[in-house]
C-alpha angles and dihedrals in degrees: 000000000000123000090246090064090065095075121073134172125229120193119187104207107162098102126112101216098224095184093060093075091224136128088223123072104255094245088068096050113115126250122172090349095307134086117258088245092055092050091050096047090049092052089057105034095045092055109106094226096051112091096194145321134245115207121196114207133180117275093242094043117111099159091092090070089075087064099041097090092048094070107031121199096337090078119061122194124212136170114265130213142240096276130034093253090053090056092047090050093050090050092047092052090051091046093051088064095056106027127078118265093256095049123141123216120216105200112202131180115249090225096058102089097159099069111145122226092228090056089059090051092046093052094048093045096047095047093047094042092056094038085233125178085243139299149223136218111244143158127222117253110251102173126083107263122222128192111212136191128234092276094053097257119142112252097179145339108249119222105243095201107124094008117133133180109237115231133173151288096066112190126209139144111278096234093043093051092049090052092046095051092045091050094047091049092050091050093044088239111165109253106204093158139346092274091058090057090051089048089056087067091055097258127134112219120208121254114223120192113243136184113280091225089075089098129168116233104235108140130028093259089061090068090060091050092048089051090057093045093052091050090051092049091049090051091050091052095049 
């Protein structure tokens, strides 16, 4: 088993993207002639250190079948769950049956199509160099942060020192992440991302600086921004 077979991608893609104001789930919206999901899968599966990718899609979703032949047997499709962490857990359980015992999962949002290859390398290298429990890509908060009440009034200005915006991928051992999500669910611990599940076990994942263009498509304007970022990345590569 080569070292490159230790790293696997997981993409939860069973959401509906309500804030996009679209009849299509946002992962199937088109950007540069491809769906967001296709862009995202390609960013993971074409990386030389990623052995394969497991994608979790909604039970009633059949749009993914149009992509199935594009990727062959390096992309595995499973049924997702009600919440994001349910989809991640289903994908992890499927991955545990085909990956080596010491495999790492890099969980990446389906709606982050601008992930850079060197960010994947940076995350893997930093986690392994420090023998960390795992790690996440993130960017430091640069704006002034305000806490507000239910009516929109400012309650306080939050000190941004030490605050980072969590991105994906988030990288953890497959078996550990399964155990962490199962534990957090049992304890009703809020699972906002994979790192939060690991934190519920008392661990402290490593934060690894990533490129700020690794945006998540959440509202329609994000598509325009992603379009510009992809054009910039293509220009840099040429």
